[in-house]
PDB file of N, CA, C, O and CB in Angstrom:
ATOM      1  N   MET A   1      40.686-102.774  62.585  1.00  0.00           N
ATOM      2  CA  MET A   1      40.507-101.504  63.273  1.00  0.00           C
ATOM      3  C   MET A   1      39.398-101.671  64.324  1.00  0.00           C
ATOM      4  O   MET A   1      38.346-102.229  64.011  1.00  0.00           O
ATOM      5  CB  MET A   1      40.159-100.357  62.258  1.00  0.00           C
ATOM      6  N   PRO A   2      39.610-101.203  65.556  1.00  0.00           N
ATOM      7  CA  PRO A   2      38.578-101.356  66.605  1.00  0.00           C
ATOM      8  C   PRO A   2      37.355-100.491  66.320  1.00  0.00           C
ATOM      9  O   PRO A   2      37.452 -99.394  65.770  1.00  0.00           O
ATOM     10  CB  PRO A   2      39.157-100.991  67.983  1.00  0.00           C
ATOM     11  N   GLU A   3      36.205-101.023  66.715  1.00  0.00           N
ATOM     12  CA  GLU A   3      34.951-100.302  66.520  1.00  0.00           C
ATOM     13  C   GLU A   3      34.819 -99.207  67.577  1.00  0.00           C
ATOM     14  O   GLU A   3      35.038 -99.450  68.764  1.00  0.00           O
ATOM     15  CB  GLU A   3      33.743-101.273  66.583  1.00  0.00           C
ATOM     16  N   LEU A   4      34.459 -98.002  67.139  1.00  0.00           N
ATOM     17  CA  LEU A   4      34.265 -96.893  68.067  1.00  0.00           C
ATOM     18  C   LEU A   4      32.932 -97.059  68.780  1.00  0.00           C
ATOM     19  O   LEU A   4      31.906 -97.296  68.142  1.00  0.00           O
ATOM     20  CB  LEU A   4      34.324 -95.533  67.328  1.00  0.00           C
ATOM     21  N   ARG A   5      32.947 -96.939  70.074  1.00  0.00           N
ATOM     22  CA  ARG A   5      31.711 -97.033  70.854  1.00  0.00           C
ATOM     23  C   ARG A   5      31.664 -95.815  71.762  1.00  0.00           C
ATOM     24  O   ARG A   5      32.365 -95.748  72.772  1.00  0.00           O
ATOM     25  CB  ARG A   5      31.636 -98.378  71.685  1.00  0.00           C
ATOM     26  N   GLU A   6      30.847 -94.875  71.397  1.00  0.00           N
ATOM     27  CA  GLU A   6      30.708 -93.664  72.203  1.00  0.00           C
ATOM     28  C   GLU A   6      29.711 -93.909  73.322  1.00  0.00           C
ATOM     29  O   GLU A   6      28.689 -94.570  73.138  1.00  0.00           O
ATOM     30  CB  GLU A   6      30.263 -92.466  71.333  1.00  0.00           C
ATOM     31  N   HIS A   7      30.030 -93.366  74.477  1.00  0.00           N
ATOM     32  CA  HIS A   7      29.163 -93.510  75.647  1.00  0.00           C
ATOM     33  C   HIS A   7      29.060 -92.132  76.287  1.00  0.00           C
ATOM     34  O   HIS A   7      29.964 -91.706  77.005  1.00  0.00           O
ATOM     35  CB  HIS A   7      29.719 -94.589  76.670  1.00  0.00           C
ATOM     36  N   ASP A   8      27.965 -91.444  76.028  1.00  0.00           N
ATOM     37  CA  ASP A   8      27.823 -90.071  76.519  1.00  0.00           C
ATOM     38  C   ASP A   8      26.896 -89.988  77.732  1.00  0.00           C
ATOM     39  O   ASP A   8      26.245 -88.965  77.944  1.00  0.00           O
ATOM     40  CB  ASP A   8      27.298 -89.171  75.407  1.00  0.00           C
ATOM     41  N   ALA A   9      26.833 -91.053  78.523  1.00  0.00           N
ATOM     42  CA  ALA A   9      25.926 -91.077  79.673  1.00  0.00           C
ATOM     43  C   ALA A   9      26.565 -90.426  80.895  1.00  0.00           C
ATOM     44  O   ALA A   9      27.784 -90.438  81.068  1.00  0.00           O
ATOM     45  CB  ALA A   9      25.519 -92.517  80.000  1.00  0.00           C
ATOM     46  N   MET A  10      25.711 -89.863  81.726  1.00  0.00           N
ATOM     47  CA  MET A  10      26.137 -89.269  82.995  1.00  0.00           C
ATOM     48  C   MET A  10      25.204 -89.789  84.083  1.00  0.00           C
ATOM     49  O   MET A  10      24.088 -90.225  83.799  1.00  0.00           O
ATOM     50  CB  MET A  10      26.122 -87.690  82.935  1.00  0.00           C
ATOM     51  N   ILE A  11      25.663 -89.741  85.311  1.00  0.00           N
ATOM     52  CA  ILE A  11      24.863 -90.161  86.455  1.00  0.00           C
ATOM     53  C   ILE A  11      24.111 -88.943  86.990  1.00  0.00           C
ATOM     54  O   ILE A  11      24.715 -87.909  87.276  1.00  0.00           O
ATOM     55  CB  ILE A  11      25.759 -90.806  87.568  1.00  0.00           C
ATOM     56  N   CYS A  12      22.798 -89.071  87.122  1.00  0.00           N
ATOM     57  CA  CYS A  12      21.983 -87.993  87.677  1.00  0.00           C
ATOM     58  C   CYS A  12      22.343 -87.828  89.145  1.00  0.00           C
ATOM     59  O   CYS A  12      22.345 -88.803  89.896  1.00  0.00           O
ATOM     60  CB  CYS A  12      20.456 -88.284  87.503  1.00  0.00           C
ATOM     61  N   ARG A  13      22.647 -86.607  89.560  1.00  0.00           N
ATOM     62  CA  ARG A  13      23.038 -86.345  90.943  1.00  0.00           C
ATOM     63  C   ARG A  13      21.847 -86.160  91.868  1.00  0.00           C
ATOM     64  O   ARG A  13      22.013 -85.878  93.055  1.00  0.00           O
ATOM     65  CB  ARG A  13      23.912 -85.125  91.004  1.00  0.00           C
ATOM     66  N   ALA A  14      20.642 -86.319  91.323  1.00  0.00           N
ATOM     67  CA  ALA A  14      19.443 -86.255  92.160  1.00  0.00           C
ATOM     68  C   ALA A  14      18.892 -87.651  92.430  1.00  0.00           C
ATOM     69  O   ALA A  14      18.497 -87.947  93.558  1.00  0.00           O
ATOM     70  CB  ALA A  14      18.368 -85.383  91.495  1.00  0.00           C
ATOM     71  N   CYS A  15      18.857 -88.525  91.403  1.00  0.00           N
ATOM     72  CA  CYS A  15      18.245 -89.847  91.575  1.00  0.00           C
ATOM     73  C   CYS A  15      19.231 -90.998  91.389  1.00  0.00           C
ATOM     74  O   CYS A  15      18.941 -92.122  91.798  1.00  0.00           O
ATOM     75  CB  CYS A  15      17.107 -90.009  90.604  1.00  0.00           C
ATOM     76  N   GLY A  16      20.388 -90.740  90.782  1.00  0.00           N
ATOM     77  CA  GLY A  16      21.374 -91.790  90.577  1.00  0.00           C
ATOM     78  C   GLY A  16      21.225 -92.559  89.283  1.00  0.00           C
ATOM     79  O   GLY A  16      22.017 -93.462  89.012  1.00  0.00           O
ATOM     80  N   ARG A  17      20.236 -92.226  88.482  1.00  0.00           N
ATOM     81  CA  ARG A  17      19.980 -92.903  87.211  1.00  0.00           C
ATOM     82  C   ARG A  17      21.018 -92.471  86.182  1.00  0.00           C
ATOM     83  O   ARG A  17      21.441 -91.315  86.167  1.00  0.00           O
ATOM     84  CB  ARG A  17      18.547 -92.600  86.701  1.00  0.00           C
ATOM     85  N   GLU A  18      21.422 -93.395  85.329  1.00  0.00           N
ATOM     86  CA  GLU A  18      22.352 -93.065  84.255  1.00  0.00           C
ATOM     87  C   GLU A  18      21.554 -92.688  83.019  1.00  0.00           C
ATOM     88  O   GLU A  18      20.748 -93.479  82.531  1.00  0.00           O
ATOM     89  CB  GLU A  18      23.313 -94.250  83.956  1.00  0.00           C
ATOM     90  N   GLU A  19      21.774 -91.493  82.517  1.00  0.00           N
ATOM     91  CA  GLU A  19      21.048 -90.984  81.357  1.00  0.00           C
ATOM     92  C   GLU A  19      22.022 -90.326  80.388  1.00  0.00           C
ATOM     93  O   GLU A  19      23.163 -90.023  80.735  1.00  0.00           O
ATOM     94  CB  GLU A  19      19.951 -89.983  81.789  1.00  0.00           C
ATOM     95  N   ARG A  20      21.545 -90.113  79.168  1.00  0.00           N
ATOM     96  CA  ARG A  20      22.366 -89.415  78.177  1.00  0.00           C
ATOM     97  C   ARG A  20      22.672 -88.009  78.663  1.00  0.00           C
ATOM     98  O   ARG A  20      21.801 -87.324  79.200  1.00  0.00           O
ATOM     99  CB  ARG A  20      21.658 -89.370  76.803  1.00  0.00           C
ATOM    100  N   ALA A  21      23.886 -87.591  78.475  1.00  0.00           N
ATOM    101  CA  ALA A  21      24.324 -86.283  78.950  1.00  0.00           C
ATOM    102  C   ALA A  21      23.558 -85.147  78.296  1.00  0.00           C
ATOM    103  O   ALA A  21      23.373 -84.094  78.905  1.00  0.00           O
ATOM    104  CB  ALA A  21      25.799 -86.109  78.701  1.00  0.00           C
ATOM    105  N   SER A  22      23.114 -85.345  77.069  1.00  0.00           N
ATOM    106  CA  SER A  22      22.389 -84.292  76.360  1.00  0.00           C
ATOM    107  C   SER A  22      20.937 -84.189  76.810  1.00  0.00           C
ATOM    108  O   SER A  22      20.236 -83.254  76.423  1.00  0.00           O
ATOM    109  CB  SER A  22      22.444 -84.539  74.866  1.00  0.00           C
ATOM    110  N   GLU A  23      20.476 -85.140  77.625  1.00  0.00           N
ATOM    111  CA  GLU A  23      19.084 -85.137  78.073  1.00  0.00           C
ATOM    112  C   GLU A  23      19.005 -84.837  79.564  1.00  0.00           C
ATOM    113  O   GLU A  23      18.571 -85.674  80.355  1.00  0.00           O
ATOM    114  CB  GLU A  23      18.413 -86.487  77.764  1.00  0.00           C
ATOM    115  N   GLY A  24      19.418 -83.661  79.930  1.00  0.00           N
ATOM    116  CA  GLY A  24      19.363 -83.258  81.322  1.00  0.00           C
ATOM    117  C   GLY A  24      19.713 -81.796  81.471  1.00  0.00           C
ATOM    118  O   GLY A  24      20.012 -81.107  80.496  1.00  0.00           O
ATOM    119  N   TYR A  25      19.672 -81.334  82.711  1.00  0.00           N
ATOM    120  CA  TYR A  25      19.948 -79.940  83.013  1.00  0.00           C
ATOM    121  C   TYR A  25      20.881 -79.861  84.206  1.00  0.00           C
ATOM    122  O   TYR A  25      20.973 -80.815  84.980  1.00  0.00           O
ATOM    123  CB  TYR A  25      18.644 -79.164  83.285  1.00  0.00           C
ATOM    124  N   PRO A  26      21.574 -78.746  84.371  1.00  0.00           N
ATOM    125  CA  PRO A  26      22.472 -78.617  85.514  1.00  0.00           C
ATOM    126  C   PRO A  26      21.724 -78.269  86.802  1.00  0.00           C
ATOM    127  O   PRO A  26      20.648 -77.673  86.769  1.00  0.00           O
ATOM    128  CB  PRO A  26      23.522 -77.560  85.228  1.00  0.00           C
ATOM    129  N   CYS A  27      22.309 -78.647  87.920  1.00  0.00           N
ATOM    130  CA  CYS A  27      21.795 -78.252  89.232  1.00  0.00           C
ATOM    131  C   CYS A  27      21.791 -76.724  89.300  1.00  0.00           C
ATOM    132  O   CYS A  27      22.727 -76.073  88.836  1.00  0.00           O
ATOM    133  CB  CYS A  27      22.659 -78.870  90.397  1.00  0.00           C
ATOM    134  N   ALA A  28      20.743 -76.164  89.874  1.00  0.00           N
ATOM    135  CA  ALA A  28      20.617 -74.709  89.950  1.00  0.00           C
ATOM    136  C   ALA A  28      21.672 -74.071  90.855  1.00  0.00           C
ATOM    137  O   ALA A  28      21.904 -72.864  90.780  1.00  0.00           O
ATOM    138  CB  ALA A  28      19.236 -74.341  90.445  1.00  0.00           C
ATOM    139  N   ASP A  29      22.308 -74.869  91.706  1.00  0.00           N
ATOM    140  CA  ASP A  29      23.299 -74.330  92.633  1.00  0.00           C
ATOM    141  C   ASP A  29      24.733 -74.614  92.180  1.00  0.00           C
ATOM    142  O   ASP A  29      25.534 -73.692  92.031  1.00  0.00           O
ATOM    143  CB  ASP A  29      23.076 -74.905  94.020  1.00  0.00           C
ATOM    144  N   CYS A  30      25.054 -75.899  91.961  1.00  0.00           N
ATOM    145  CA  CYS A  30      26.449 -76.251  91.681  1.00  0.00           C
ATOM    146  C   CYS A  30      26.722 -76.636  90.235  1.00  0.00           C
ATOM    147  O   CYS A  30      27.881 -76.691  89.824  1.00  0.00           O
ATOM    148  CB  CYS A  30      26.859 -77.374  92.561  1.00  0.00           C
ATOM    149  N   GLY A  31      25.673 -76.904  89.451  1.00  0.00           N
ATOM    150  CA  GLY A  31      25.859 -77.203  88.042  1.00  0.00           C
ATOM    151  C   GLY A  31      26.048 -78.674  87.699  1.00  0.00           C
ATOM    152  O   GLY A  31      26.290 -78.987  86.533  1.00  0.00           O
ATOM    153  N   THR A  32      25.951 -79.595  88.663  1.00  0.00           N
ATOM    154  CA  THR A  32      26.078 -81.007  88.333  1.00  0.00           C
ATOM    155  C   THR A  32      24.842 -81.474  87.566  1.00  0.00           C
ATOM    156  O   THR A  32      23.810 -80.803  87.565  1.00  0.00           O
ATOM    157  CB  THR A  32      26.278 -81.851  89.611  1.00  0.00           C
ATOM    158  N   PHE A  33      24.956 -82.623  86.919  1.00  0.00           N
ATOM    159  CA  PHE A  33      23.926 -83.141  86.020  1.00  0.00           C
ATOM    160  C   PHE A  33      22.683 -83.623  86.762  1.00  0.00           C
ATOM    161  O   PHE A  33      22.780 -84.361  87.742  1.00  0.00           O
ATOM    162  CB  PHE A  33      24.490 -84.272  85.194  1.00  0.00           C
ATOM    163  N   ILE A  34      21.510 -83.195  86.282  1.00  0.00           N
ATOM    164  CA  ILE A  34      20.213 -83.684  86.750  1.00  0.00           C
ATOM    165  C   ILE A  34      19.466 -84.164  85.515  1.00  0.00           C
ATOM    166  O   ILE A  34      19.318 -83.421  84.545  1.00  0.00           O
ATOM    167  CB  ILE A  34      19.398 -82.565  87.534  1.00  0.00           C
ATOM    168  N   CYS A  35      18.991 -85.421  85.552  1.00  0.00           N
ATOM    169  CA  CYS A  35      18.363 -86.022  84.371  1.00  0.00           C
ATOM    170  C   CYS A  35      17.038 -85.339  84.031  1.00  0.00           C
ATOM    171  O   CYS A  35      16.469 -84.601  84.836  1.00  0.00           O
ATOM    172  CB  CYS A  35      18.133 -87.520  84.599  1.00  0.00           C
ATOM    173  N   LEU A  36      16.575 -85.605  82.831  1.00  0.00           N
ATOM    174  CA  LEU A  36      15.352 -85.002  82.327  1.00  0.00           C
ATOM    175  C   LEU A  36      14.130 -85.434  83.138  1.00  0.00           C
ATOM    176  O   LEU A  36      13.225 -84.631  83.363  1.00  0.00           O
ATOM    177  CB  LEU A  36      15.160 -85.363  80.865  1.00  0.00           C
ATOM    178  N   LEU A  37      14.094 -86.688  83.578  1.00  0.00           N
ATOM    179  CA  LEU A  37      12.952 -87.153  84.369  1.00  0.00           C
ATOM    180  C   LEU A  37      12.854 -86.386  85.684  1.00  0.00           C
ATOM    181  O   LEU A  37      11.763 -85.974  86.078  1.00  0.00           O
ATOM    182  CB  LEU A  37      13.067 -88.661  84.645  1.00  0.00           C
ATOM    183  N   CYS A  38      13.971 -86.191  86.360  1.00  0.00           N
ATOM    184  CA  CYS A  38      13.954 -85.417  87.604  1.00  0.00           C
ATOM    185  C   CYS A  38      13.554 -83.972  87.336  1.00  0.00           C
ATOM    186  O   CYS A  38      12.805 -83.376  88.110  1.00  0.00           O
ATOM    187  CB  CYS A  38      15.329 -85.468  88.290  1.00  0.00           C
ATOM    188  N   THR A  39      14.051 -83.415  86.250  1.00  0.00           N
ATOM    189  CA  THR A  39      13.707 -82.042  85.892  1.00  0.00           C
ATOM    190  C   THR A  39      12.205 -81.909  85.663  1.00  0.00           C
ATOM    191  O   THR A  39      11.596 -80.928  86.090  1.00  0.00           O
ATOM    192  CB  THR A  39      14.479 -81.601  84.638  1.00  0.00           C
ATOM    193  N   MET A  40      11.601 -82.899  84.986  1.00  0.00           N
ATOM    194  CA  MET A  40      10.153 -82.859  84.748  1.00  0.00           C
ATOM    195  C   MET A  40       9.365 -83.017  86.042  1.00  0.00           C
ATOM    196  O   MET A  40       8.229 -82.551  86.136  1.00  0.00           O
ATOM    197  CB  MET A  40       9.749 -83.953  83.760  1.00  0.00           C
ATOM    198  N   ARG A  41       9.951 -83.664  87.032  1.00  0.00           N
ATOM    199  CA  ARG A  41       9.299 -83.809  88.340  1.00  0.00           C
ATOM    200  C   ARG A  41       9.449 -82.554  89.195  1.00  0.00           C
ATOM    201  O   ARG A  41       8.848 -82.456  90.265  1.00  0.00           O
ATOM    202  CB  ARG A  41       9.876 -85.010  89.084  1.00  0.00           C
ATOM    203  N   GLY A  42      10.234 -81.612  88.735  1.00  0.00           N
ATOM    204  CA  GLY A  42      10.406 -80.371  89.471  1.00  0.00           C
ATOM    205  C   GLY A  42      11.684 -80.286  90.280  1.00  0.00           C
ATOM    206  O   GLY A  42      11.870 -79.336  91.040  1.00  0.00           O
ATOM    207  N   VAL A  43      12.571 -81.262  90.131  1.00  0.00           N
ATOM    208  CA  VAL A  43      13.834 -81.246  90.859  1.00  0.00           C
ATOM    209  C   VAL A  43      14.771 -80.245  90.186  1.00  0.00           C
ATOM    210  O   VAL A  43      15.012 -80.338  88.982  1.00  0.00           O
ATOM    211  CB  VAL A  43      14.477 -82.672  90.909  1.00  0.00           C
ATOM    212  N   VAL A  44      15.293 -79.304  90.936  1.00  0.00           N
ATOM    213  CA  VAL A  44      16.224 -78.325  90.386  1.00  0.00           C
ATOM    214  C   VAL A  44      17.581 -78.360  91.090  1.00  0.00           C
ATOM    215  O   VAL A  44      18.542 -77.748  90.624  1.00  0.00           O
ATOM    216  CB  VAL A  44      15.629 -76.932  90.485  1.00  0.00           C
ATOM    217  N   PHE A  45      17.656 -79.080  92.216  1.00  0.00           N
ATOM    218  CA  PHE A  45      18.909 -79.187  92.970  1.00  0.00           C
ATOM    219  C   PHE A  45      19.332 -80.640  93.077  1.00  0.00           C
ATOM    220  O   PHE A  45      18.486 -81.531  93.154  1.00  0.00           O
ATOM    221  CB  PHE A  45      18.760 -78.570  94.374  1.00  0.00           C
ATOM    222  N   CYS A  46      20.638 -80.887  93.082  1.00  0.00           N
ATOM    223  CA  CYS A  46      21.158 -82.235  93.293  1.00  0.00           C
ATOM    224  C   CYS A  46      20.994 -82.606  94.769  1.00  0.00           C
ATOM    225  O   CYS A  46      20.613 -81.765  95.584  1.00  0.00           O
ATOM    226  CB  CYS A  46      22.655 -82.333  92.856  1.00  0.00           C
ATOM    227  N   ARG A  47      21.280 -83.858  95.111  1.00  0.00           N
ATOM    228  CA  ARG A  47      21.126 -84.311  96.495  1.00  0.00           C
ATOM    229  C   ARG A  47      21.989 -83.531  97.474  1.00  0.00           C
ATOM    230  O   ARG A  47      21.594 -83.324  98.621  1.00  0.00           O
ATOM    231  CB  ARG A  47      21.458 -85.775  96.595  1.00  0.00           C
ATOM    232  N   THR A  48      23.144 -83.105  97.040  1.00  0.00           N
ATOM    233  CA  THR A  48      24.041 -82.353  97.915  1.00  0.00           C
ATOM    234  C   THR A  48      23.519 -80.947  98.177  1.00  0.00           C
ATOM    235  O   THR A  48      23.619 -80.448  99.298  1.00  0.00           O
ATOM    236  CB  THR A  48      25.435 -82.284  97.308  1.00  0.00           C
ATOM    237  N   CYS A  49      22.967 -80.310  97.160  1.00  0.00           N
ATOM    238  CA  CYS A  49      22.524 -78.921  97.285  1.00  0.00           C
ATOM    239  C   CYS A  49      21.099 -78.776  97.817  1.00  0.00           C
ATOM    240  O   CYS A  49      20.761 -77.729  98.370  1.00  0.00           O
ATOM    241  CB  CYS A  49      22.623 -78.245  95.953  1.00  0.00           C
ATOM    242  N   ALA A  50      20.259 -79.794  97.665  1.00  0.00           N
ATOM    243  CA  ALA A  50      18.857 -79.701  98.090  1.00  0.00           C
ATOM    244  C   ALA A  50      18.703 -79.323  99.565  1.00  0.00           C
ATOM    245  O   ALA A  50      17.849 -78.492  99.875  1.00  0.00           O
ATOM    246  CB  ALA A  50      18.158 -81.019  97.834  1.00  0.00           C
ATOM    247  N   PRO A  51      19.488 -79.892 100.494  1.00  0.00           N
ATOM    248  CA  PRO A  51      19.332 -79.491 101.903  1.00  0.00           C
ATOM    249  C   PRO A  51      19.675 -78.018 102.171  1.00  0.00           C
ATOM    250  O   PRO A  51      19.216 -77.447 103.160  1.00  0.00           O
ATOM    251  CB  PRO A  51      20.205 -80.365 102.773  1.00  0.00           C
ATOM    252  N   LYS A  52      20.467 -77.414 101.309  1.00  0.00           N
ATOM    253  CA  LYS A  52      20.820 -75.999 101.464  1.00  0.00           C
ATOM    254  C   LYS A  52      19.662 -75.079 101.101  1.00  0.00           C
ATOM    255  O   LYS A  52      19.646 -73.916 101.502  1.00  0.00           O
ATOM    256  CB  LYS A  52      22.029 -75.662 100.603  1.00  0.00           C
ATOM    257  N   HIS A  53      18.677 -75.599 100.334  1.00  0.00           N
ATOM    258  CA  HIS A  53      17.566 -74.799  99.830  1.00  0.00           C
ATOM    259  C   HIS A  53      16.224 -75.489 100.087  1.00  0.00           C
ATOM    260  O   HIS A  53      15.498 -75.763  99.131  1.00  0.00           O
ATOM    261  CB  HIS A  53      17.742 -74.532  98.332  1.00  0.00           C
ATOM    262  N   PRO A  54      15.873 -75.777 101.328  1.00  0.00           N
ATOM    263  CA  PRO A  54      14.622 -76.512 101.585  1.00  0.00           C
ATOM    264  C   PRO A  54      13.370 -75.732 101.181  1.00  0.00           C
ATOM    265  O   PRO A  54      12.351 -76.336 100.847  1.00  0.00           O
ATOM    266  CB  PRO A  54      14.533 -76.869 103.052  1.00  0.00           C
ATOM    267  N   ASP A  55      13.434 -74.416 101.207  1.00  0.00           N
ATOM    268  CA  ASP A  55      12.271 -73.600 100.850  1.00  0.00           C
ATOM    269  C   ASP A  55      12.064 -73.492  99.341  1.00  0.00           C
ATOM    270  O   ASP A  55      10.980 -73.109  98.901  1.00  0.00           O
ATOM    271  CB  ASP A  55      12.417 -72.216 101.437  1.00  0.00           C
ATOM    272  N   LEU A  56      13.082 -73.822  98.534  1.00  0.00           N
ATOM    273  CA  LEU A  56      12.980 -73.700  97.078  1.00  0.00           C
ATOM    274  C   LEU A  56      12.753 -75.030  96.386  1.00  0.00           C
ATOM    275  O   LEU A  56      12.508 -75.054  95.179  1.00  0.00           O
ATOM    276  CB  LEU A  56      14.223 -73.063  96.531  1.00  0.00           C
ATOM    277  N   GLN A  57      12.826 -76.138  97.113  1.00  0.00           N
ATOM    278  CA  GLN A  57      12.656 -77.453  96.517  1.00  0.00           C
ATOM    279  C   GLN A  57      11.188 -77.714  96.227  1.00  0.00           C
ATOM    280  O   GLN A  57      10.323 -77.365  97.030  1.00  0.00           O
ATOM    281  CB  GLN A  57      13.221 -78.540  97.433  1.00  0.00           C
ATOM    282  N   HIS A  58      10.905 -78.323  95.087  1.00  0.00           N
ATOM    283  CA  HIS A  58       9.540 -78.667  94.689  1.00  0.00           C
ATOM    284  C   HIS A  58       8.965 -79.657  95.704  1.00  0.00           C
ATOM    285  O   HIS A  58       9.661 -80.604  96.070  1.00  0.00           O
ATOM    286  CB  HIS A  58       9.510 -79.267  93.240  1.00  0.00           C
ATOM    287  N   PRO A  59       7.729 -79.482  96.173  1.00  0.00           N
ATOM    288  CA  PRO A  59       7.154 -80.371  97.191  1.00  0.00           C
ATOM    289  C   PRO A  59       7.129 -81.845  96.792  1.00  0.00           C
ATOM    290  O   PRO A  59       7.393 -82.705  97.632  1.00  0.00           O
ATOM    291  CB  PRO A  59       5.760 -79.931  97.504  1.00  0.00           C
ATOM    292  N   ALA A  60       6.820 -82.157  95.541  1.00  0.00           N
ATOM    293  CA  ALA A  60       6.776 -83.549  95.103  1.00  0.00           C
ATOM    294  C   ALA A  60       8.172 -84.163  95.109  1.00  0.00           C
ATOM    295  O   ALA A  60       8.335 -85.338  95.437  1.00  0.00           O
ATOM    296  CB  ALA A  60       6.158 -83.653  93.703  1.00  0.00           C
ATOM    297  N   ALA A  61       9.166 -83.378  94.753  1.00  0.00           N
ATOM    298  CA  ALA A  61      10.538 -83.874  94.737  1.00  0.00           C
ATOM    299  C   ALA A  61      11.031 -84.112  96.158  1.00  0.00           C
ATOM    300  O   ALA A  61      11.771 -85.066  96.402  1.00  0.00           O
ATOM    301  CB  ALA A  61      11.463 -82.886  94.008  1.00  0.00           C
ATOM    302  N   ALA A  62      10.640 -83.274  97.083  1.00  0.00           N
ATOM    303  CA  ALA A  62      11.049 -83.444  98.475  1.00  0.00           C
ATOM    304  C   ALA A  62      10.415 -84.704  99.052  1.00  0.00           C
ATOM    305  O   ALA A  62      11.066 -85.421  99.812  1.00  0.00           O
ATOM    306  CB  ALA A  62      10.661 -82.208  99.317  1.00  0.00           C
ATOM    307  N   ALA A  63       9.164 -84.989  98.712  1.00  0.00           N
ATOM    308  CA  ALA A  63       8.488 -86.191  99.203  1.00  0.00           C
ATOM    309  C   ALA A  63       9.115 -87.440  98.610  1.00  0.00           C
ATOM    310  O   ALA A  63       9.145 -88.483  99.264  1.00  0.00           O
ATOM    311  CB  ALA A  63       6.991 -86.145  98.871  1.00  0.00           C
ATOM    312  N   GLU A  64       9.617 -87.355  97.382  1.00  0.00           N
ATOM    313  CA  GLU A  64      10.225 -88.506  96.739  1.00  0.00           C
ATOM    314  C   GLU A  64      11.480 -88.949  97.488  1.00  0.00           C
ATOM    315  O   GLU A  64      11.775 -90.142  97.545  1.00  0.00           O
ATOM    316  CB  GLU A  64      10.561 -88.185  95.284  1.00  0.00           C
ATOM    317  N   GLY A  65      12.201 -88.026  98.047  1.00  0.00           N
ATOM    318  CA  GLY A  65      13.405 -88.344  98.775  1.00  0.00           C
ATOM    319  C   GLY A  65      13.154 -89.074 100.073  1.00  0.00           C
ATOM    320  O   GLY A  65      14.084 -89.636 100.651  1.00  0.00           O
ATOM    321  N   THR A  66      11.914 -89.081 100.552  1.00  0.00           N
ATOM    322  CA  THR A  66      11.594 -89.749 101.810  1.00  0.00           C
ATOM    323  C   THR A  66      11.111 -91.170 101.587  1.00  0.00           C
ATOM    324  O   THR A  66      10.632 -91.813 102.521  1.00  0.00           O
ATOM    325  CB  THR A  66      10.545 -88.964 102.569  1.00  0.00           C
ATOM    326  N   GLY A  67      11.227 -91.669 100.369  1.00  0.00           N
ATOM    327  CA  GLY A  67      10.799 -93.029 100.071  1.00  0.00           C
ATOM    328  C   GLY A  67       9.343 -93.118  99.696  1.00  0.00           C
ATOM    329  O   GLY A  67       8.761 -94.202  99.719  1.00  0.00           O
ATOM    330  N   GLY A  68       8.738 -91.988  99.349  1.00  0.00           N
ATOM    331  CA  GLY A  68       7.335 -91.967  98.962  1.00  0.00           C
ATOM    332  C   GLY A  68       7.112 -92.688  97.652  1.00  0.00           C
ATOM    333  O   GLY A  68       8.061 -93.050  96.957  1.00  0.00           O
ATOM    334  N   GLY A  69       5.857 -92.891  97.323  1.00  0.00           N
ATOM    335  CA  GLY A  69       5.495 -93.618  96.107  1.00  0.00           C
ATOM    336  C   GLY A  69       5.710 -92.797  94.873  1.00  0.00           C
ATOM    337  O   GLY A  69       6.462 -91.823  94.865  1.00  0.00           O
ATOM    338  N   GLY A  70       5.028 -93.212  93.824  1.00  0.00           N
ATOM    339  CA  GLY A  70       5.140 -92.494  92.562  1.00  0.00           C
ATOM    340  C   GLY A  70       6.022 -93.244  91.597  1.00  0.00           C
ATOM    341  O   GLY A  70       6.837 -94.079  91.988  1.00  0.00           O
ATOM    342  N   GLY A  71       5.848 -92.937  90.346  1.00  0.00           N
ATOM    343  CA  GLY A  71       6.664 -93.588  89.328  1.00  0.00           C
ATOM    344  C   GLY A  71       6.023 -94.872  88.841  1.00  0.00           C
ATOM    345  O   GLY A  71       5.012 -95.325  89.380  1.00  0.00           O
ATOM    346  N   ALA A  72       6.621 -95.447  87.824  1.00  0.00           N
ATOM    347  CA  ALA A  72       6.093 -96.673  87.242  1.00  0.00           C
ATOM    348  C   ALA A  72       6.509 -97.884  88.062  1.00  0.00           C
ATOM    349  O   ALA A  72       7.438 -97.814  88.866  1.00  0.00           O
ATOM    350  CB  ALA A  72       6.565 -96.826  85.797  1.00  0.00           C
ATOM    351  N   GLY A  73       5.821 -98.977  87.854  1.00  0.00           N
ATOM    352  CA  GLY A  73       6.189-100.215  88.507  1.00  0.00           C
ATOM    353  C   GLY A  73       5.477-100.455  89.821  1.00  0.00           C
ATOM    354  O   GLY A  73       5.868-101.340  90.581  1.00  0.00           O
ATOM    355  N   GLY A  74       4.447 -99.692  90.100  1.00  0.00           N
ATOM    356  CA  GLY A  74       3.713 -99.889  91.352  1.00  0.00           C
ATOM    357  C   GLY A  74       2.805-101.093  91.267  1.00  0.00           C
ATOM    358  O   GLY A  74       2.668-101.705  90.208  1.00  0.00           O
ATOM    359  N   THR A  75       2.198-101.425  92.360  1.00  0.00           N
ATOM    360  CA  THR A  75       1.291-102.560  92.381  1.00  0.00           C
ATOM    361  C   THR A  75      -0.079-102.132  91.871  1.00  0.00           C
ATOM    362  O   THR A  75      -0.485-100.979  92.015  1.00  0.00           O
ATOM    363  CB  THR A  75       1.184-103.150  93.799  1.00  0.00           C
ATOM    364  N   THR A  76      -0.769-103.077  91.281  1.00  0.00           N
ATOM    365  CA  THR A  76      -2.119-102.806  90.803  1.00  0.00           C
ATOM    366  C   THR A  76      -3.082-103.804  91.429  1.00  0.00           C
ATOM    367  O   THR A  76      -2.687-104.896  91.837  1.00  0.00           O
ATOM    368  CB  THR A  76      -2.186-102.873  89.256  1.00  0.00           C
ATOM    369  N   SER A  77      -4.315-103.426  91.498  1.00  0.00           N
ATOM    370  CA  SER A  77      -5.320-104.352  92.018  1.00  0.00           C
ATOM    371  C   SER A  77      -6.304-104.678  90.896  1.00  0.00           C
ATOM    372  O   SER A  77      -6.405-103.947  89.910  1.00  0.00           O
ATOM    373  CB  SER A  77      -6.064-103.745  93.259  1.00  0.00           C
ATOM    374  N   GLY A  78      -7.000-105.748  91.055  1.00  0.00           N
ATOM    375  CA  GLY A  78      -7.973-106.129  90.039  1.00  0.00           C
ATOM    376  C   GLY A  78      -7.799-107.586  89.671  1.00  0.00           C
ATOM    377  O   GLY A  78      -6.864-108.259  90.104  1.00  0.00           O
ATOM    378  N   ALA A  79      -8.734-108.051  88.856  1.00  0.00           N
ATOM    379  CA  ALA A  79      -8.695-109.477  88.496  1.00  0.00           C
ATOM    380  C   ALA A  79      -8.044-109.715  87.165  1.00  0.00           C
ATOM    381  O   ALA A  79      -7.937-110.861  86.727  1.00  0.00           O
ATOM    382  CB  ALA A  79     -10.081-110.051  88.475  1.00  0.00           C
TER     383      ALA A  79
END
């Protein structure tokens, strides 16, 4: 008998990351999946809907879309 392998992941429509479907929220406009990390950063709209609501987008989330820094994996200085 084949082994059952459930895969409940969805692609975040704000950042493109694949996350568990149960760990996210819908876009405030169209209802597509937005991952929990984006939600914690203040993202409430997917990439398609964000340009429709520039005045309602969180400032940090808007800066992230321009290639700004932030997040893990940055460079460190020191010996």
